N, C-alpha and C positions, 0 to 999 in steps of 0.2 A: 552640120545642122540636119542633114538628111538622116544621119544615124540616130539623132535624138527622136525625130518623128517616127522612125522605124521602130525604135525601142518602145515608144509610147503606144504605137499600134499593137505591138506584140503583147505588151502588158495588159492593154485594154481587152484584147481578144482572149487572153488567158483568163482574166478575171471574169469575163462573160461566160466562158466555157465552164469554169469552176462553179459559178452561180447557177448555171443551167443544169448542173449535175447534182445539186443539193437534194436532200430527201423531201418528200411531199409536204411535210408539215412546215418546213422552212420556206418551201416554194409558195405555199399559200400566202405567207406574209409578203413575199416579194410581188406576187401577182396582185394583191390588194393595193400595193404601192404603185404598180405600173399601169393597171387597167382602171378605166373610169368606173364609176358606180353602175352605169348602165351596161347590160350585157349586149355585146354586139356579136351576132351569129357569124358574120363574115370574117372576123378577126382570127388569125391563127393563135394557138396557145402560146403563153409567155415562155414556157420552157423551150419550145421550138424556135421562137424569135431569138432567145439568148444563145442557143447552140449554133444556129446558122450565122448570126451576127458575130459571135466569138470566133467561129472558124474562119469567116471572111476577114476579120481584122487580123487574126494571127497569120493567115496566109499572106495578106498584103504586107505585113510587117516583115515576114521572113523573106519575101521576094525583094523588098527594099534593102534588107541587110545582105542580100545575095547568098543566103543560105540555100534557098531554092532557086534554081536557075531555069528560066523558061526558054 
């Protein structure tokens, strides 16, 4: 059961990383989907959120699979 959760975390992280590395025209469509209509000056960019979140999920999944040992 733990292996399934680890694989899901790895796949989610990988999907977030791939989405964060898309070209700018595709990223604009994703940003319109993720961000509210109002501009919030304190919010980090969507690309940064996807890259950091994806790296975190991928790292957690790999630790759970014991590919990375701490």
